N, C-alpha and C positions, 0 to 999 in steps of 0.2 A: 504494500500500500504506500503510495507516494504522498508525502506530507505536502500540505498547501504551501505554496511559496517557494518550494525547492526547485532547483533547475534540473531539467531532464532533457534527454534527446528529443528533438522534434521530428516529425515525419520527413523533413528535408534531409536531416542527418542520416536517417535510416535509409533513404533512397540513395544518398551519395555512397554510403558504405556498401550497400548491396550491389550497386552498379559497378563500383571499383572492383569488388570481389569477383563478380561475374566476368569482367574483362580479363582479370589476371588469371583466373582458372581456365577460361577458354583459351587464352594465349599459351599457357603451359601445356594443356592437353593437346591442342592442335598444332603446337610448335610454331605459333605465329607471333613474331616479335611486335608487329604493328598493333595487335590488340593490347599488349602490355604497355606500349607507349601511349596508346589511347586512354588507358586507365590512369596514367601518371598525372595529368592535369587535375583529375578529380581528387586524387589522393593528396596532391600538394595543396590544392585549394581548400580542402577540408582541414588539413593540418594547419594551414596559415590562419584560417578563420577561428580555429580553436586555440590559438596560441595564448590568447588572453580571455579567460573565462570568468564570468561573474561568480562571486561567492556569497553575496548577500541577497536575500529575497527582496523583491520589489514591494512597495508600500502603496496602499490605496486608501483614499479618504474622501468623504463627502462633506461639504460645508454649504449651508444655506446662506442666502444673501440678506440676512436680517429679517425684518418683518415686512408685511405688505398689507394692503387694504383691498377689499373686494373690487375687482376690476382694475387694480393697479398692477404695476410691473413687479415681477419676481425673478430672481436669479439664483441659479444653483451652480456649484463648482465641484467638479470631480478632479481630484489631484492624484497623479501617479508619481510617486517618489522613487528616485534612483540613488540609493546610498552608496553605490559601488563606483569604481573608477572606469567602468566599461559602459559604453553607450548602449542604450536600449534601441535597437533598430526599429522596433515596431511595438505598439501597445494598442490592442483592440479593446475598446471599452463599450460596455452596455450598462444602461441604467434604467430602473423601473421608476415611473413617475405616477403620482396620484392622479386620479381621474379629474380632479378639480384644479389641477395645474396644467395649463396649456403652454408647454415649452417646445420651442421649435426644434425639429429633428431629434426628438427624444426617443423615438421608436426605432431608429436605425443605429447600427454600430458606428463608432467613431474611432479614428486612427490618429495617433500622435507619436512623435519621436521624443525620447527623453535623454538629454545630455547627461554626462557623468556628474554625480553629486548635485543634481538639480531635480526639480519637479516640474512636470508639465501639467497645465491646468486646462481642463475642458469646461468652458463656460456655456451654460444653457440658459437662455433668456426667454421670457414669455410673460404671461399674465395669470393672475389668480381669479378663478371663476366663482368661488364660494368661500365663506368664512370657515374658520376651523384651524386645527393643526394638521397639516397635510404632510405625509411622508415623502421625502425626496430620496429615493433609493429603495432597496439596496442596489449596489453597483458591483459588477464583476469585470474582470479584465484578463486578457491573455497577453503576456509580454514575451517578445522574441529578442534574442541577442546572438552575437557571433554569426552575423550574416543569416540569421534565421535558423541556425542549426540547433540552438538551445531555446527552450521555452519554459515559462513558469506561470502558474496561475496563483496569484496572491489570494489571501483571505478576502472574501467579499466585504466590501465596506458597509458598515451599518447605516441604516437610513437616518437622515437628518430631518427633524421636524421643522417645517416652515410655518410660523404663525401668520395667519391671515385674519386681520381684524374685520369685524362686520362694518359695512358702510353705514354711517349714521345718516339716516334719512332726514331731510330738513324738518326741523320742528322748532316752533317758537310759541311760547305761552306768555302773553302780556299781562295776564290777570294776576292779582296779588294772591299770595299763599294764605290759606286759612290758618289763623292762630300761629303765625311764625314765631319761632323762639330764637333767643340769642340776640346779639347786637352787632353782627359783622356782615350781614348779607345785604342784598340789594332789593328786597321786597318791602313794600310800603306797609307799615304796621298801623295800628289804631291808637298808638300811644305817642304823645309828644316827646320829642327828643332831637338829637343832632342828626339830621338827615338831609336829603335833597328834595323831599316832597313838601310843598307848601301847604300848611294847614290853616293859615289865616294870619291876621294882624291883631296884636294885642298891646296893651299898655306895657311900658318898660317896667321891669321888676329887678330888684337887686340880684346880681349874678348873671344877668344877660350880657352877652358879648356885644361890643360896639359894632362889629361887622354885621350884626343882625338888625341894626337900626333901619327902619323904613323911612327915609327922609321925605318922601313925597307926602305920606300921611302925617308925618311930624310937622312939616311946614303948613299943611292945610289945617290941622287941628290946633297947633300951638303946643301940643303935648308930645312927649317922647313916646314913640311906638316902635315895636320890633316885629319882625316876621317870625311867626311860629311855624315850625316844621314837624313832620312826623319822622320818627326814628326808622332807619333802615334796619331790617331784621332778617336773619337767615332762616331758612326752613329746613326741616328734615324730611326727606322723601325716601320711602321704602318701595322698591320695585319687587313685587312678588311674581315670579315666573312660574306659571302653571305649565309644566312639561310632563304631565302624567301620560300623555299620549301625543302622537304626531299624526297629521293628516295632510293630504295634498302632496303634490309632486314638486321636488326641488330641482330647479334647472339652473341655479346660479344667477349671476348678475345678468339682467336683461331678459330673464325667463320667468316662469311662474315660480311662486314662493310657497313653501310649505308652512305649516303652523310654527315649526321650530325656527324657520328663517325669519318670519314676521316677528316672532317673539324676541329673538336676539337682536334684530336690527332696531326694533322699536325701543328696546331697553337701552341700547347704546345711544340712540338719539335723545331719549328723555334724560338719561344720566348726564350726557354731555351738556345738554341745555342747562340743567340746574347747577351742575358743577361750575360752569362758566359764570354763573351768577353768584357764586360764593356760597351755595347751599351745601348741606351735608346729604350724601346719598348712600344708601345701603341696599343690598340685594339679597333676596331669599329665593332659593330654588325649591319649589314644591314638586317633587318627583322622586325618582329612584335614589338620588344621592342626598337630597335634603340638605344642601349646603347653605351657608350664610356668608356674606361679606360684611365685615364690620363697617359702620358708617364712617365717612371721612369726606374731606373736601379738597379742592385744588387739583392741579394737574396730575399729581402722583396718584390720587384716588381714581382719576379717569383712566390712567394706565392700568391700575389694579382692576377696575371694572371690565376693561376690554380683555385682559388676561383671564379674568374669572369667567367671562362669557364664552371663551373658547372651549371650556370644559363642560358646557351644558349638554346633557344627553337626555333624550326622551325615555320614558318608561316609568312604570309604577314600582313601588318598593316590593321586594320579595317577602319582607317580614310583615308584621301587622300594620294596618293602615295608620297613618298619623292622625291624631285627633284634631278637630278643628281648632282647638286652643293652641296648637303648635305654632301657628303663624303669628300668635300674639306675643310670644315670649320676647321680652326685651324691647317691645315697640312702644314708644311713648304715646300718650293719649292725644297729643296735639300734632301728630304726624300725618302727613298725606300719604296714603297707601295706594299705589297704582298697581293694579293686578292685571297682568297680561295673561289672558286665558282664552282658549277656544270654546270653553263651556261644552266640552264633549264628554268628559268623565263625570260620573254621578257625584264624585266627592268634591268637585269644584264649587258647586252651589252652596253647600253648607259652610264651607270656609268663608266665602264672601259674605254670607248672611251673618256669620259669627263676628266677623270683623266690623260689620256695620252696627250690630247690636252693642258692641263694646264702646261705642261713642267715638270711634275714630272716623276720619274722613276717608272714604273708600271710593275709588274710581276704577271701574272695570273696563279694560280695553279688549275688544273682541279681536282675536288674532286668527279666526278661522277664515281661510281664503274663500272668496265668493264663488270660485269655480270648482269647488269640491263636488265631485259627481258621485252617484250611487255606485257601490261595487256591483259588478255583474256576476253575482253568485246566486244561482237559483232563480226560479220563476217569480218569487215574491220579493226580490231585492228592491225593486223600485218602490213597492208599497211600504216596506219596512223603512226605507230611507225617508219617505214622506212623513211617516209617523214619527220618526226620530226628529225631523225638522220641526214638526208641530210641538213635540215635547220640549225641544230646545227653546222655542219661542215662549213657551209657558214659563220656563226657567228664567228667561230674561225679564219677562213681565213681573214675575215674583220678586226678582232682585230689585227692580225699580220700585216696587211697593215697599221694600225694606229700606229705600233711600239710597240704593246703589245705582248710580247711572252707568249704563252700558253703551259704549260708543265704539264703532269700528275704527281701526287704525288706517288712516289714509295719508299719513305724512304731516306736512305743515298744516297747522290749524285744526288738527284732529281734536285737541282737548281744550281749545279756547273757550267755547261756549259752556262746556260742563264745568271748567274751572271757575268761570264767572259765576255760575249758579252756586257752586260750593262756597265761594268767597262771600256771596250774598247771604247764604244760609248761616255762615259763621258769625254774622253780626249778632244774632240773637243767642240766647242761652241754649245749651244742648245737653240733654239728659242721656247718659250712657248707662248700660247695664253690664256689669262685670261678672264674669263667671269663671 
């Protein structure tokens, strides 16, 4: 058994030895000197080519070109290292590429020459079609030296993971957050303080800053007046991703989107929007993994959110179902909870209802694609699908009766109206039930 990476005779060396031997034997048996002379160049050429033989095995490595965004450029590099002092005449490379990475000429073999004590890089460029961690590799190679008389097959290079972040669909919500907390954000609160939102003009009081003096009102009334402002406050937003099941067909950027695609892209857009405004954002995965991302703010939190989203996988838990109270653990009462759910699994409705009854502000974003068709299984598949649609509509109506607005995700402006309504509701007192 030949070890991987060791040098061994190639078929060319075997042919040269056999041909030389046949000419010599035939010349001796038949007594023909010309046949022996004809074998001499083959023997001398083989000996000359083998005068310097490599002793170290070649090296093979795959590196990804950093991170990418859906639809953006991605690069992969396959390196063949030559630690010896002998030139590698030929290195034939093959690499396996993920279906969601469109790299040019990745399906055909590539040929490179590797100088002594150097490495030859094969650069594959293309685009990423879908979010996730996509494998680039494994890669294999066959290396030839000594004029092709010796060959070696190095250990296959392990695949490199290429992180592809979900594209953040345009999203902007201009409405104030209900019951924002803290004093560092950009949302308009209902309490006076140092901010940029004008609340009115009032009489000067001890402690007011001179830069707040409203000189037009002061000159008109003859008494010192200052401009009163509302404090800017940050909000805490919790994104609850319902990934108990997936539906629809994923075709990457430019094609149809599945439930998982819509959920991840919408979560990235909403998180990026609120993080850019200085708010705190946390994520909860309601599915097989039941993961949580601690709340945070700033650019570092955005990178953590994008990395966290790459690991989202659909599927229900194999153990006992999580109780509805699970989604409430550690969530403050003044938090805006955005639930991204297709409302397909029967466990999604009770969780939303429980969140609403706890006194928290809950917004449900429907992530079910509009083009989901009935499965063609059996004669009654269409009827069962219509019944399921009716049951789902009843669930949506029941959630709205519990005070949970359900809106489809359509990108920019998806949540403006419902956030306006929630902010209006937050003006009055709110009674919550804890359990």
